[in-house]
C-alpha positions in Angstrom: -64.2 23.1 -56.2 -62.3 20.9 -53.8 -64.0 17.8 -52.4 -63.9 16.5 -48.9 -61.2 14.0 -49.8 -59.0 16.8 -51.1 -59.3 18.7 -47.8 -58.6 15.6 -45.8 -55.3 15.0 -47.8 -54.3 18.6 -47.2 -54.9 18.2 -43.4 -52.8 15.0 -43.2 -50.0 16.6 -45.2 -49.9 19.6 -42.9 -49.7 17.4 -39.8 -46.8 15.4 -41.3 -44.9 18.6 -42.1 -45.3 19.8 -38.5 -43.8 16.5 -37.3 -40.9 16.4 -39.8 -39.7 20.1 -39.4 -38.8 19.8 -35.7 -36.9 16.6 -36.4 -35.0 18.3 -39.2 -34.2 21.2 -36.9 -33.0 18.9 -34.1 -30.9 17.0 -36.5 -29.3 20.3 -37.7 -28.5 21.2 -34.1 -26.9 17.8 -33.4 -24.7 18.2 -36.5 -23.9 21.8 -35.3 -22.8 20.5 -31.9 -20.6 17.8 -33.5 -18.9 20.5 -35.6 -18.1 22.6 -32.5 -15.7 19.9 -31.1 -12.2 21.1 -31.0 -8.8 19.4 -30.3 -6.1 20.6 -27.9 -2.8 19.0 -26.9 -1.8 19.0 -23.2 1.6 18.3 -21.7 2.3 16.8 -18.2 5.3 18.1 -16.3 5.1 16.9 -12.7 2.3 14.4 -12.1 2.0 10.9 -13.3 0.4 10.7 -16.7 -2.1 8.0 -15.4 -3.3 10.3 -12.6 -3.8 13.2 -15.1 -5.7 11.1 -17.6 -8.0 9.9 -14.8 -8.7 13.5 -13.8 -9.3 14.7 -17.3 -11.5 11.8 -18.2 -13.8 12.7 -15.3 -14.3 16.2 -16.8 -15.1 15.2 -20.4 -18.5 15.8 -21.9 -20.5 13.0 -23.5 -18.9 13.8 -26.9 -15.4 14.3 -25.5 -12.5 11.8 -26.0 -8.8 11.5 -25.1 -6.0 10.3 -27.5 -3.0 9.1 -25.6 0.2 7.7 -27.2 2.1 5.3 -24.9 5.5 6.5 -23.7 4.7 10.2 -24.1 3.9 12.9 -21.5 1.4 14.6 -23.9 -2.1 13.7 -24.9 -4.9 15.2 -27.1 -8.4 16.0 -25.9 -11.3 16.5 -28.3 -14.3 18.2 -26.8 -16.4 21.4 -26.8 -14.4 24.6 -26.6 -15.8 25.7 -23.3 -15.0 22.3 -21.8 -11.4 22.5 -23.0 -11.0 25.8 -21.2 -12.2 24.2 -17.9 -9.9 21.2 -18.4 -7.0 23.5 -18.9 -7.7 25.4 -15.6 -8.0 22.1 -13.7 -4.7 20.8 -15.1 -2.9 24.1 -14.2 -4.0 23.6 -10.6 -3.2 19.9 -10.5 0.0 19.5 -12.5 2.3 21.5 -10.2 5.8 20.8 -8.6 5.8 18.4 -5.7 5.4 19.9 -2.3 7.5 19.3 0.7 6.1 18.2 4.1 7.4 17.6 7.6 6.2 14.5 9.4 6.6 14.3 13.2 6.3 10.8 14.7 6.3 9.9 18.4 6.5 6.4 19.7 5.0 5.8 23.2 5.0 2.7 25.3 1.8 2.1 27.2 1.8 -0.2 30.2 -0.1 -1.3 33.3 2.9 -1.3 35.6 4.0 1.4 38.0 7.4 1.8 36.3 8.2 5.3 35.2 10.2 6.1 32.1 13.2 8.3 31.9 11.2 11.2 30.6 9.0 13.6 32.6 5.6 11.8 33.0 3.8 15.2 32.9 5.4 16.0 29.6 4.5 12.7 28.1 0.9 13.0 29.1 0.8 16.4 27.5 2.0 14.9 24.2 -0.9 12.5 24.1 -3.4 14.7 26.0 -5.8 14.8 23.0 -6.3 11.0 23.1 -5.3 10.0 26.6 -8.9 9.6 27.9 -9.9 7.6 24.9 -6.8 5.3 25.2 -7.5 4.7 28.8 -11.1 3.7 28.2 -10.2 1.3 25.5 -6.8 -0.1 26.5 -6.9 0.3 30.3 -3.2 1.4 30.5 -2.0 3.5 33.4 1.5 4.6 32.4 2.9 6.1 29.2 6.6 6.4 28.4 8.0 8.3 25.4 10.3 5.9 23.6 11.5 8.4 21.0 10.5 10.8 18.3 11.6 11.9 14.9 11.1 14.7 12.5 11.1 13.5 8.9 11.4 15.9 5.9 9.6 14.4 2.9 8.5 15.3 -0.7 5.3 14.5 -2.4 5.7 11.3 -4.5 8.9 10.2 -2.8 9.8 7.7 -0.1 11.2 8.7 3.3 12.5 6.7 6.4 13.9 7.3 9.9 15.3 5.2 12.7 13.8 6.1 16.1 15.3 5.0 19.5 17.6 2.6 17.6 14.9 -0.1 17.7 12.2 1.1 15.3 12.6 1.6 11.6 9.8 3.7 10.0 9.3 4.3 6.3 6.5 5.6 4.0 5.8 7.3 0.7 4.0 10.6 0.4 1.2 9.8 -1.9 -0.3 13.2 -2.6 -1.1 16.6 -1.0 -4.4 18.4 -1.4 -3.9 21.9 -0.2 -7.6 22.8 -0.5 -8.8 20.1 1.9 -5.5 19.9 3.9 -5.3 16.1 3.2 -1.8 14.5 3.3 -1.7 10.9 2.2 1.0 8.5 3.5 1.2 5.2 1.6 2.9 2.0 2.7 3.5 3.4 6.2 5.7 0.7 7.8 7.1 0.2 11.3 9.7 -2.5 11.9 11.0 -3.4 15.4 14.5 -4.7 16.1 14.4 -8.2 17.5 16.2 -8.5 20.9 16.8 -12.2 21.2 17.2 -15.5 19.4 18.9 -16.3 16.2 17.4 -13.3 14.5 18.6 -10.9 17.2 19.3 -7.5 15.7 17.1 -8.0 12.6 14.1 -5.8 12.0 10.6 -7.4 12.0 7.6 -5.6 10.4 4.9 -5.0 12.9 2.7 -2.4 11.1 2.0 -1.6 7.5 -0.9 0.6 6.3 -2.0 3.6 4.2 -3.9 6.5 5.6 -4.7 10.2 5.3 -3.6 13.0 7.6 -5.0 16.4 8.1 -2.5 19.3 7.9 -1.1 20.1 11.4 -3.6 17.7 13.2 -2.2 14.9 15.4 -3.3 11.4 14.5 -3.1 8.1 16.4 -2.2 5.3 14.0 -2.7 2.3 16.1 -1.8 0.5 19.4 -0.1 -2.8 19.0 1.4 -5.2 21.5 5.2 -5.0 21.7 7.4 -8.1 21.2 7.6 -10.3 24.2 5.7 -7.8 26.3 2.3 -7.0 27.7 3.0 -3.4 26.8 1.6 -1.6 23.7 3.2 0.6 21.2 1.2 3.8 20.4 2.2 5.9 17.4 1.2 9.5 17.2 1.7 11.2 13.8 1.3 14.8 12.6 2.3 16.4 9.3 2.5 19.9 7.9 3.2 21.3 4.5 6.4 23.2 3.8 6.2 26.9 3.4 
């Protein structure tokens, strides 16, 4: 016959086994998960390798990792099989040939005088109709004169420039295009104005430099700045569209 002490030992042993078995099972699952990690080599054809790595890194699981060898346009990803499939899909959509865009820029002089420009005032007002009321409430200008305009073909990842009205040099770099959201990023957008007097006459002086995003086919007012030696302001309207 078994005594009370023997039954007590059996009860304690059973409880310990119940605690140990789930831990052992969980440990086996963890080891199984580690064994499911796979490696895959990816190549970059069009985008910068740094941009691709940043994108892939954001898609990795907790166990995933990237092996990158400097100077190469290939890298190795180690992760779960299903995650590697998703990374491959994302890369196919991202690493595509650069797109072309067309940027339209208009330079408009705003003033408080009664002088009229050489262009039709009605036409000029139509060109800035979407922002004219806002400009009047902020800047208090009464007259608008179109100084010049330019259409600039550009390519994603490359620089472009144009001379407008012989007095304004405009340059920028197309940072990226995101077709899904319609965002077009212009980096280092710079406007320089030709000086009209003094020892530096004829030289260009930078008046604006900035980076911003545009929406496809939507006009955008960059800024309004005071022109050199004048109480007038320079207003820049910009629109861009992706090539077809």
